[in-house]
VOPAGU-2260 file (C-alpha; in pm, 1 decimal, decimal comma):
REM VOPAGU-2260
SITE   aa  ch    i         X         Y         Z
SITE  MET   A    0   22781,2   13383,8    8633,3
SITE  THR   A    1   23081,1   13208,7    8786,9
SITE  LYS   A    2   23202,3   12875,4    8642,8
SITE  LEU   A    3   23083,4   12712,3    8965,3
SITE  GLY   A    4   22738,5   12872,4    8942,0
SITE  TYR   A    5   22706,0   12784,7    8571,0
SITE  SER   A    6   22812,3   12418,3    8652,6
SITE  VAL   A    7   22539,8   12394,1    8923,0
SITE  PHE   A    8   22273,8   12565,6    8697,5
SITE  LYS   A    9   22372,5   12317,3    8412,1
SITE  ARG   A   10   22327,0   12015,0    8630,8
SITE  VAL   A   11   21987,5   12130,8    8769,8
SITE  THR   A   12   21842,8   12230,1    8433,3
SITE  THR   A   13   21976,2   11908,0    8276,1
SITE  GLY   A   14   21814,0   11705,0    8549,1
SITE  ARG   A   15   21484,0   11890,9    8499,3
SITE  LEU   A   16   21500,8   11828,5    8124,9
SITE  LEU   A   17   21568,7   11458,9    8162,6
SITE  ARG   A   18   21283,9   11434,5    8413,0
SITE  LYS   A   19   21045,5   11589,0    8168,2
SITE  MET   A   20   21183,0   11368,2    7878,1
SITE  CYS   A   21   21105,5   11066,2    8099,5
SITE  LEU   A   22   20744,5   11191,8    8185,6
SITE  LEU   A   23   20691,9   11249,7    7813,7
SITE  ALA   A   24   20819,1   10905,2    7737,9
SITE  LEU   A   25   20565,5   10769,3    7969,9
SITE  THR   A   26   20284,6   10993,6    7872,9
SITE  VAL   A   27   20293,6   10946,0    7497,3
SITE  PRO   A   28   20233,4   10569,4    7502,8
SITE  PHE   A   29   19955,3   10617,5    7740,2
SITE  LEU   A   30   19786,3   10867,7    7514,2
SITE  ALA   A   31   19843,0   10652,7    7230,8
SITE  SER   A   32   19677,5   10358,8    7398,7
SITE  SER   A   33   19393,5   10560,7    7554,9
SITE  THR   A   34   19137,3   10458,0    7286,0
SITE  ILE   A   35   19213,8   10088,9    7379,8
SITE  SER   A   36   19200,6   10156,8    7744,4
SITE  LEU   A   37   18854,0   10310,7    7689,1
SITE  ALA   A   38   18755,3   10032,2    7472,8
SITE  THR   A   39   18839,2    9765,2    7713,9
SITE  ALA   A   40   18720,7    9944,3    8017,6
SITE  SER   A   41   18397,0    9745,0    8053,2
SITE  GLU   A   42   18583,2    9418,2    8056,0
SITE  LYS   A   43   18863,2    9527,0    8292,8
SITE  GLU   A   44   18632,7    9696,1    8527,1
SITE  TYR   A   45   18506,4    9367,8    8673,7
SITE  GLU   A   46   18808,2    9140,6    8580,5
SITE  GLY   A   47   18884,7    8902,8    8874,0
SITE  GLU   A   48   18626,9    9040,2    9090,5
SITE  ASN   A   49   18273,6    8946,9    9207,7
SITE  LYS   A   50   18108,2    9281,3    9153,6
SITE  SER   A   51   17744,1    9277,3    9051,5
SITE  TYR   A   52   17661,0    9469,9    8722,4
SITE  ALA   A   53   17356,5    9494,4    8470,0
SITE  ILE   A   54   17311,0    9426,3    8111,0
SITE  GLY   A   55   17043,3    9494,4    7864,8
SITE  LEU   A   56   16885,7    9244,4    7610,8
SITE  TRP   A   57   16660,8    9332,2    7327,6
SITE  GLY   A   58   16565,3    9237,6    6964,5
SITE  ASP   A   59   16295,6    9172,6    6708,3
SITE  PHE   A   60   16249,0    9530,8    6608,3
SITE  PRO   A   61   16188,2    9789,6    6452,9
SITE  TYR   A   62   15913,6    9633,9    6252,4
SITE  SER   A   63   15743,2    9951,7    6144,9
SITE  ASP   A   64   15792,6   10316,1    6087,9
SITE  LEU   A   65   15652,3   10397,9    6430,0
SITE  GLN   A   66   15897,7   10160,9    6595,8
SITE  ALA   A   67   16192,5   10295,6    6384,7
SITE  ILE   A   68   16135,4   10661,2    6430,9
SITE  THR   A   69   15989,2   10663,9    6790,3
SITE  GLY   A   70   15993,4   10327,1    6966,7
SITE  VAL   A   71   16351,0   10225,1    6927,1
SITE  PRO   A   72   16492,0   10561,5    7017,0
SITE  ASN   A   73   16277,5   10573,2    7325,8
SITE  LEU   A   74   16408,5   10224,5    7416,7
SITE  ILE   A   75   16777,7   10342,3    7340,3
SITE  ALA   A   76   16727,7   10650,8    7563,1
SITE  ASP   A   77   16576,9   10418,7    7840,0
SITE  MET   A   78   16884,5   10184,4    7829,9
SITE  ASN   A   79   17122,9   10483,5    7825,5
SITE  ALA   A   80   16966,3   10612,9    8137,3
SITE  GLN   A   81   17081,8   10312,1    8319,9
SITE  ASN   A   82   17429,6   10193,2    8416,7
SITE  LEU   A   83   17465,8    9896,7    8181,2
SITE  ALA   A   84   17801,5    9695,8    8132,5
SITE  PHE   A   85   17678,4    9610,0    7784,2
SITE  THR   A   86   17360,3    9547,4    7563,2
SITE  VAL   A   87   17289,5    9269,1    7311,8
SITE  HIS   A   88   17021,4    9281,7    7016,1
SITE  ASP   A   89   16930,4    8918,4    6948,4
SITE  GLY   A   90   16852,3    8984,7    6574,1
SITE  ASP   A   91   16574,7    9063,9    6331,4
SITE  LEU   A   92   16625,6    9430,2    6237,2
SITE  LYS   A   93   16294,6    9441,9    6047,4
SITE  ALA   A   94   15978,7    9251,1    5990,2
SITE  GLY   A   95   15969,4    8930,2    5793,5
SITE  ASN   A   96   15825,1    9111,0    5495,4
SITE  SER   A   97   15860,9    9474,1    5374,7
SITE  THR   A   98   15595,7    9730,1    5441,6
SITE  GLU   A   99   15461,8    9918,3    5131,7
SITE  GLY   A  100   15488,7   10287,2    5150,9
SITE  SER   A  101   15723,7   10287,9    5453,4
SITE  VAL   A  102   15943,8   10585,5    5508,8
SITE  THR   A  103   16212,1   10386,4    5687,6
SITE  PRO   A  104   16399,4   10095,2    5528,9
SITE  THR   A  105   16188,9    9767,3    5538,0
SITE  THR   A  106   16347,1    9563,5    5269,5
SITE  CYS   A  107   16699,3    9417,5    5295,6
SITE  SER   A  108   16850,3    9713,3    5129,4
SITE  ASN   A  109   17190,3    9852,1    5260,5
SITE  ALA   A  110   16984,3   10143,8    5421,5
SITE  LEU   A  111   16843,0    9883,8    5665,5
SITE  TYR   A  112   17188,5    9792,9    5804,9
SITE  SER   A  113   17298,0   10164,1    5815,6
SITE  GLN   A  114   16987,8   10244,1    6025,2
SITE  ALA   A  115   17070,4    9957,6    6273,0
SITE  LEU   A  116   17433,3   10079,0    6300,6
SITE  GLY   A  117   17310,6   10407,6    6382,7
SITE  TYR   A  118   17098,0   10256,6    6668,7
SITE  PHE   A  119   17379,2   10042,5    6805,1
SITE  ASN   A  120   17638,6   10330,5    6802,0
SITE  ALA   A  121   17373,5   10559,2    6986,8
SITE  LEU   A  122   17400,9   10320,8    7283,2
SITE  LYS   A  123   17655,2   10451,5    7547,3
SITE  ALA   A  124   17739,3   10091,5    7680,3
SITE  PRO   A  125   17921,7    9844,7    7442,5
SITE  ALA   A  126   17654,8    9704,1    7197,8
SITE  MET   A  127   17656,2    9348,7    7062,2
SITE  PHE   A  128   17444,7    9208,6    6783,2
SITE  THR   A  129   17377,0    8874,1    6628,5
SITE  PRO   A  130   17188,6    8840,8    6299,1
SITE  GLY   A  131   16837,1    8749,0    6262,8
SITE  ASP   A  132   16653,7    8546,5    5982,7
SITE  ASN   A  133   16465,0    8866,6    5882,8
SITE  ASP   A  134   16773,3    9041,7    5805,2
SITE  TRP   A  135   16940,4    8776,9    5601,6
SITE  THR   A  136   16791,5    8424,0    5548,1
SITE  ASP   A  137   16444,6    8575,3    5453,7
SITE  CYS   A  138   16601,6    8849,6    5231,0
SITE  ASP   A  139   16539,3    8612,6    4927,9
SITE  ARG   A  140   16166,8    8683,1    4965,8
SITE  PRO   A  141   16037,6    8901,3    4671,0
SITE  SER   A  142   15877,7    9126,3    4916,1
SITE  ASN   A  143   16231,5    9184,5    5083,6
SITE  GLY   A  144   16392,5    9273,9    4751,0
SITE  GLY   A  145   16482,6    8919,8    4630,4
SITE  PHE   A  146   16834,0    8936,3    4757,6
SITE  ASN   A  147   17078,1    8650,1    4777,9
SITE  SER   A  148   17062,4    8554,4    5143,2
SITE  ARG   A  149   17423,1    8466,2    5170,3
SITE  GLU   A  150   17533,8    8793,4    5021,8
SITE  ARG   A  151   17330,9    8980,2    5280,7
SITE  LEU   A  152   17504,4    8787,1    5551,9
SITE  ASP   A  153   17842,3    8873,2    5388,9
SITE  TYR   A  154   17740,0    9237,2    5382,8
SITE  GLN   A  155   17651,2    9229,6    5747,0
SITE  ARG   A  156   17979,0    9088,1    5839,4
SITE  GLN   A  157   18143,5    9390,7    5659,5
SITE  VAL   A  158   17901,4    9636,5    5840,3
SITE  PHE   A  159   17873,7    9503,2    6194,6
SITE  PHE   A  160   18162,3    9251,6    6244,5
SITE  ASN   A  161   18467,1    9400,9    6066,2
SITE  THR   A  162   18676,3    9443,9    6375,1
SITE  ASN   A  163   18731,2    9244,2    6705,2
SITE  PHE   A  164   18554,7    9523,1    6893,1
SITE  SER   A  165   18181,5    9556,1    6992,6
SITE  LEU   A  166   17967,8    9835,2    6874,7
SITE  GLY   A  167   17834,4   10127,7    7089,4
SITE  GLN   A  168   17991,0   10447,2    7214,5
SITE  ARG   A  169   18206,4   10252,1    7462,7
SITE  GLN   A  170   18356,7    9943,8    7295,8
SITE  LEU   A  171   18452,6    9607,4    7447,5
SITE  VAL   A  172   18712,7    9368,9    7285,8
SITE  GLN   A  173   18572,1    9036,3    7183,2
SITE  LYS   A  174   18703,4    8706,3    7066,7
SITE  VAL   A  175   18600,4    8609,8    6711,9
SITE  GLN   A  176   18541,8    8289,0    6543,2
SITE  THR   A  177   18822,6    8323,1    6290,5
SITE  ALA   A  178   18822,4    7960,8    6145,5
SITE  PRO   A  179   18679,9    7958,8    5793,4
SITE  LEU   A  180   18387,9    7734,7    5860,6
SITE  CYS   A  181   18100,1    7932,4    5701,6
SITE  LEU   A  182   18012,2    7975,4    5341,2
SITE  SER   A  183   18006,5    8302,2    5154,6
SITE  ALA   A  184   17784,5    8399,1    4859,9
SITE  ASN   A  185   18054,6    8288,8    4611,4
SITE  ASN   A  186   18060,6    7941,4    4800,0
SITE  THR   A  187   18409,3    7999,8    4950,9
SITE  ALA   A  188   18484,9    7913,0    5313,5
SITE  VAL   A  189   18497,2    8231,9    5525,6
SITE  PRO   A  190   18519,4    8291,8    5909,4
SITE  CYS   A  191   18190,9    8320,2    6091,9
SITE  VAL   A  192   18298,6    8654,9    6237,1
SITE  GLU   A  193   17949,7    8717,3    6369,5
SITE  ASN   A  194   18008,2    8449,0    6625,8
SITE  ARG   A  195   18163,3    8640,9    6923,6
SITE  ARG   A  196   18263,0    8571,2    7280,4
SITE  TRP   A  197   18359,4    8798,5    7578,6
SITE  ARG   A  198   18399,5    8792,8    7946,8
SITE  VAL   A  199   18273,7    9046,5    8191,5
SITE  GLY   A  200   18407,5    8955,2    8548,3
SITE  LYS   A  201   18327,6    8603,5    8638,3
SITE  VAL   A  202   18070,3    8535,7    8355,3
SITE  THR   A  203   18140,2    8419,5    7981,6
SITE  TYR   A  204   17908,3    8532,0    7703,1
SITE  ALA   A  205   17885,9    8426,7    7349,5
SITE  THR   A  206   17667,3    8494,6    7037,2
SITE  LEU   A  207   17573,6    8222,3    6789,9
SITE  ASN   A  208   17437,4    8259,4    6434,0
SITE  ILE   A  209   17125,4    8029,0    6470,5
SITE  GLN   A  210   16822,4    8144,6    6284,2
SITE  GLY   A  211   16430,7    8106,4    6289,4
SITE  SER   A  212   16257,2    7978,4    5993,7
SITE  CYS   A  213   16396,6    7633,0    6024,3
SITE  ASN   A  214   16753,4    7775,8    6045,7
SITE  ASN   A  215   16771,5    7831,2    5666,2
SITE  LEU   A  216   16630,8    7488,4    5585,9
SITE  CYS   A  217   16298,7    7601,3    5459,7
SITE  ASP   A  218   16104,2    7921,2    5340,4
SITE  THR   A  219   16172,0    8068,4    4985,0
SITE  ALA   A  220   16516,9    7927,7    4907,0
SITE  PRO   A  221   16636,4    7665,6    5154,3
SITE  ASP   A  222   17011,3    7628,6    5169,3
SITE  PRO   A  223   17118,3    7295,1    5326,8
SITE  GLN   A  224   17477,1    7344,6    5232,8
SITE  GLU   A  225   17495,9    7681,3    5401,6
SITE  TYR   A  226   17312,7    7545,3    5701,4
SITE  GLU   A  227   17544,7    7243,0    5745,2
SITE  ALA   A  228   17855,4    7464,2    5750,3
SITE  ARG   A  229   17724,0    7724,6    5988,7
SITE  ASN   A  230   17561,6    7459,0    6213,0
SITE  ALA   A  231   17892,6    7284,6    6259,4
SITE  ALA   A  232   18057,8    7614,8    6318,2
SITE  ASN   A  233   17801,0    7696,1    6579,9
SITE  ILE   A  234   17850,9    7374,1    6774,4
SITE  ALA   A  235   18231,0    7419,4    6757,6
SITE  TRP   A  236   18188,6    7780,5    6886,2
SITE  MET   A  237   17956,8    7671,8    7171,7
SITE  LYS   A  238   18175,2    7382,9    7284,0
SITE  GLU   A  239   18484,8    7615,5    7282,4
SITE  THR   A  240   18290,2    7872,0    7485,9
SITE  PHE   A  241   18225,6    7613,9    7772,9
SITE  GLU   A  242   18600,2    7513,2    7749,0
SITE  VAL   A  243   18688,3    7882,9    7797,9
SITE  ALA   A  244   18443,5    7919,2    8083,2
SITE  LYS   A  245   18586,8    7621,6    8269,2
SITE  ALA   A  246   18950,5    7737,1    8212,5
SITE  HIS   A  247   18858,2    8079,6    8362,7
SITE  ASN   A  248   18657,6    7926,2    8635,5
SITE  SER   A  249   18336,4    8137,3    8520,5
SITE  ALA   A  250   18052,9    8143,6    8765,7
SITE  ALA   A  251   17815,7    8117,2    8462,0
SITE  VAL   A  252   17753,9    8116,6    8080,9
SITE  MET   A  253   17519,1    8310,6    7873,6
SITE  LEU   A  254   17451,7    8227,0    7504,3
SITE  ILE   A  255   17267,1    8462,0    7275,2
SITE  SER   A  256   17111,2    8377,3    6930,1
SITE  GLN   A  257   16808,3    8465,9    6730,5
SITE  GLY   A  258   16611,2    8148,2    6655,3
SITE  SER   A  259   16375,7    7972,0    6903,4
SITE  PRO   A  260   16458,1    7613,4    6841,9
SITE  GLY   A  261   16173,7    7483,3    7043,4
SITE  TRP   A  262   16229,8    7266,5    7348,8
SITE  ASP   A  263   15931,9    7050,2    7412,7
SITE  LEU   A  264   15583,7    6968,8    7295,8
SITE  THR   A  265   15390,9    7245,2    7468,6
SITE  ASP   A  266   15370,8    7552,3    7237,3
SITE  GLY   A  267   15370,7    7490,9    6876,7
SITE  THR   A  268   15227,2    7839,3    6814,4
SITE  ARG   A  269   15555,4    8004,2    6906,6
SITE  ALA   A  270   15830,6    7743,4    6835,8
SITE  PRO   A  271   15889,1    7402,2    6671,6
SITE  LEU   A  272   15744,2    7109,9    6862,4
SITE  ARG   A  273   16019,6    6870,4    6988,8
SITE  ASP   A  274   16054,7    6560,4    7181,5
SITE  PRO   A  275   16222,1    6692,4    7490,0
SITE  ARG   A  276   16403,3    6368,0    7561,4
SITE  THR   A  277   16526,7    6286,9    7205,9
SITE  LEU   A  278   16521,6    6651,5    7105,6
SITE  ALA   A  279   16373,9    6552,2    6766,7
SITE  GLN   A  280   16131,5    6788,8    6591,1
SITE  THR   A  281   15782,1    6629,7    6575,8
SITE  ASP   A  282   15590,7    6869,4    6352,4
SITE  GLY   A  283   15720,1    6746,3    6020,1
SITE  GLN   A  284   15916,4    7075,0    5936,3
SITE  PRO   A  285   16294,2    7042,5    5853,4
SITE  ASP   A  286   16479,5    7023,0    6171,4
SITE  GLY   A  287   16769,2    7281,5    6189,1
SITE  PHE   A  288   16837,3    7247,0    6554,9
SITE  GLN   A  289   16851,9    6889,9    6692,4
SITE  SER   A  290   17224,1    6833,4    6642,6
SITE  PHE   A  291   17298,5    7166,2    6817,0
SITE  LEU   A  292   17062,4    7102,6    7099,8
SITE  LEU   A  293   17197,9    6758,2    7163,7
SITE  ALA   A  294   17554,7    6903,0    7188,5
SITE  LEU   A  295   17443,3    7193,4    7394,4
SITE  ARG   A  296   17256,1    6957,4    7649,2
SITE  ASP   A  297   17578,8    6766,4    7707,4
SITE  GLU   A  298   17777,4    7078,6    7764,5
SITE  VAL   A  299   17510,6    7227,5    8007,2
SITE  ILE   A  300   17506,2    6909,7    8214,5
SITE  ASP   A  301   17869,5    6878,9    8232,7
SITE  PHE   A  302   17921,7    7247,4    8325,0
SITE  ARG   A  303   17699,8    7220,3    8632,8
SITE  LYS   A  304   17684,4    7598,6    8689,4
SITE  PRO   A  305   17405,6    7828,6    8561,7
SITE  VAL   A  306   17370,2    7853,7    8186,2
SITE  ALA   A  307   17133,1    8113,0    8038,5
SITE  TYR   A  308   17016,5    8080,4    7665,6
SITE  VAL   A  309   16876,1    8402,0    7526,9
SITE  HIS   A  310   16685,6    8408,6    7205,1
SITE  GLY   A  311   16416,6    8607,9    7015,3
SITE  ASP   A  312   16205,7    8496,6    6720,6
SITE  SER   A  313   15852,1    8437,7    6855,7
SITE  HIS   A  314   15813,1    8783,5    7026,4
SITE  TYR   A  315   15684,5    8637,7    7346,6
SITE  HIS   A  316   15892,7    8743,0    7659,0
SITE  ARG   A  317   15943,5    8460,6    7900,7
SITE  VAL   A  318   16196,6    8315,6    8144,7
SITE  ASP   A  319   16165,8    7948,3    8194,8
SITE  LYS   A  320   16327,4    7606,4    8215,6
SITE  PRO   A  321   16199,6    7392,2    7931,2
SITE  PHE   A  322   16536,3    7183,2    7878,7
SITE  LEU   A  323   16519,5    6809,3    7982,3
SITE  ASP   A  324   16769,3    6555,2    7990,5
SITE  ALA   A  325   16744,2    6210,8    7799,3
SITE  GLN   A  326   16546,2    6059,5    8097,5
SITE  GLY   A  327   16296,8    6355,2    8097,2
SITE  ARG   A  328   16432,4    6530,2    8398,1
SITE  ARG   A  329   16459,4    6908,0    8414,2
SITE  ILE   A  330   16810,1    7042,6    8366,9
SITE  GLU   A  331   16807,1    7263,8    8675,1
SITE  ASN   A  332   17101,6    7477,3    8579,0
SITE  PHE   A  333   16962,7    7586,6    8257,0
SITE  THR   A  334   16728,8    7886,0    8190,8
SITE  ARG   A  335   16580,5    8001,2    7864,1
SITE  ILE   A  336   16513,5    8370,7    7820,2
SITE  GLU   A  337   16317,4    8514,0    7526,7
SITE  THR   A  338   16324,9    8895,5    7480,6
SITE  PHE   A  339   16039,2    9122,1    7386,5
SITE  GLY   A  340   15964,3    9160,0    7020,0
SITE  ASP   A  341   15702,5    9332,0    6795,8
SITE  ASN   A  342   15345,1    9283,2    6873,1
SITE  ALA   A  343   15211,1    9579,7    6690,8
SITE  ALA   A  344   14949,8    9364,5    6502,0
SITE  ASN   A  345   14754,1    9295,6    6830,1
SITE  GLY   A  346   14781,9    9662,7    6937,6
SITE  THR   A  347   15041,0    9591,3    7226,3
SITE  ASN   A  348   15367,5    9705,1    7046,0
SITE  ASP   A  349   15608,1    9567,8    7304,7
SITE  VAL   A  350   15907,8    9768,6    7223,6
SITE  ASN   A  351   16064,6    9698,5    7558,1
SITE  TRP   A  352   16392,6    9533,6    7683,1
SITE  LEU   A  353   16502,2    9304,7    7963,8
SITE  LYS   A  354   16735,3    9397,8    8238,7
SITE  VAL   A  355   16959,0    9134,0    8374,1
SITE  THR   A  356   17144,2    9173,3    8701,6
SITE  VAL   A  357   17452,6    8964,2    8702,6
SITE  ASN   A  358   17584,9    8867,3    9053,9
SITE  PRO   A  359   17858,1    8612,4    9060,3
SITE  ARG   A  360   17820,7    8576,6    9434,0
SITE  SER   A  361   17470,3    8456,2    9408,0
SITE  ARG   A  362   17373,1    8099,6    9346,4
SITE  GLU   A  363   17184,3    8150,2    9021,1
SITE  VAL   A  364   17403,9    8442,0    8903,6
SITE  PHE   A  365   17137,9    8587,4    8671,2
SITE  SER   A  366   16815,7    8781,5    8775,2
SITE  TYR   A  367   16566,8    8924,3    8539,1
SITE  GLN   A  368   16358,1    9234,1    8536,0
SITE  ALA   A  369   16139,7    9349,9    8233,9
SITE  GLN   A  370   16177,0    9703,5    8143,5
SITE  ILE   A  371   15862,6    9872,8    8010,0
SITE  VAL   A  372   15984,6   10181,9    7832,0
SITE  PRO   A  373   15725,8   10464,2    7954,1
SITE  GLY   A  374   15706,6   10630,1    7617,6
SITE  ASN   A  375   15620,6   10299,2    7442,8
SITE  ARG   A  376   15321,9   10195,0    7641,4
SITE  VAL   A  377   15002,4   10142,2    7463,4
SITE  ALA   A  378   14730,6    9964,9    7660,5
SITE  VAL   A  379   14805,6   10132,7    7987,1
SITE  PRO   A  380   14943,2   10491,9    7961,5
SITE  SER   A  381   15224,1   10592,3    8187,2
SITE  PRO   A  382   15118,0   10690,6    8542,5
């Protein structure tokens, strides 16, 4: 090869090499960040847009071997068959008391949380969870193993809430309440890491650790000190959620917790009776909810846009508007949603879920459709 030819060849090959190196330099960071890109896909997909999407809400099971082995897997398969942006389980991974002779975990042993983690990670969509009273505050009952309730919540924080990502096969980045406002089993201040917040498109979502059974003020071993700390943390997280929603011009807010606080005087069989104007509990039981509800009412009225409050606890699916202002007027922008829950005792079962369509372009933003899982029907067989 002549000197001139070699010079041309060298320039060409050097140029190709440089282009390959540049391409590699661009590719490696992309590959390194691919996990994060996948994890945040659900959030970014709707960011800054008015696209509609659907989410799945469920909770208050499994309560039996049948539900754990058949019912919940059927429900998960049903949710996986639909295109959901995310799912939320609003607490209670087991019944209030253990079942003698059960083959699946029904006490508050570590196996209970391992089983639940398997369920959540079987979901294709990002999976969120907020603890329920049956899986921590009631764990001090002898039938549940006589555990220390705070220790069981500490353990859940390690199992389900040890990163700022959701659970599920696709994950979503969440904001976490990192301020040390809650109390651990050894009575030290710790972050309430189970309280989470995330945004999908034009809607802001948050979970709150609010419990049934008087919110830890009654039952086997009431814990007023733990309640006071966590209640203050919940109020702070709820207020901050509305601040964030306003800052991002969110079209709506959805809050998710386990406990049904009761809203009025109409249904003492399913929730605490409460004066709807003062929000004071009237049935003589310790009131673990009034201060939170008063703060929530102010935020809902000030926000003006749609607010959905999701809870479980009494196992009676309903969508209604029970929240009144101090003058007794219905708060029009507020909707309460209770998910399905175990009703095996009356033969109905009810291992079903709720599909919520989220359309920021619509006036009410949220619309609701009960999803009756075909394989879980009892009274009326599938057609």
